[in-house]
N, C-alpha and C positions, 0 to 999 in steps of 0.2 A: 504494499500499499504506500501511496505517496506520503512522505513525512508531513508535508503541509497539510494534506487531508486529515491525516491521523491526528495532528495537533488540533485542527479545527473541530474534529469530532469529539475530542477529549474536552475542549473548551466549552462546547455546548452541551456537555454531559449525555452524549448519545449512547443508548443501550442497544446494542445489535441484537439482543434476545427479544426485545419488545418493540424496537423501532421507535422508541420514544426519546424526548430530549428533556433533560432536567432544567436546561437554561435556554429555552426557546427565545427569550427576549434578547440573547446574544446574537440572534441571526440578524442579517441585514433587513432593512425595511422593504427594500425593492427586490425584485427577482434578479438573479444573476444571469448574465448572457455570455455566450461564447466560452471558449476554453483557454483563452489567453495565449495560444499558440500562434505561430505564423500562418498555419493554414486554416485557423478557425477564428474568424474575426466576426464582429457583428454584421459586417457587410455581407460576409459569406452567408450568414444565417438569413438575412433579408433576401438575398438572391435565391436561396433554396426555397423560401417561402413563397416568392413570387413564381418560381417555376412550377411549384406543386399546385398552385391555385389554377 
């Protein structure tokens, strides 16, 4: 597992057995888009949505 993801899940108190979070208030208020990689940008997502429609 990616170290940053593991740290994030620990910070929000994620329980893999139940799928619950003890500290849901630690999550961002808005949805997260994209993956942050070179080949996965918000523009790529917009292009895929337009193609799918």
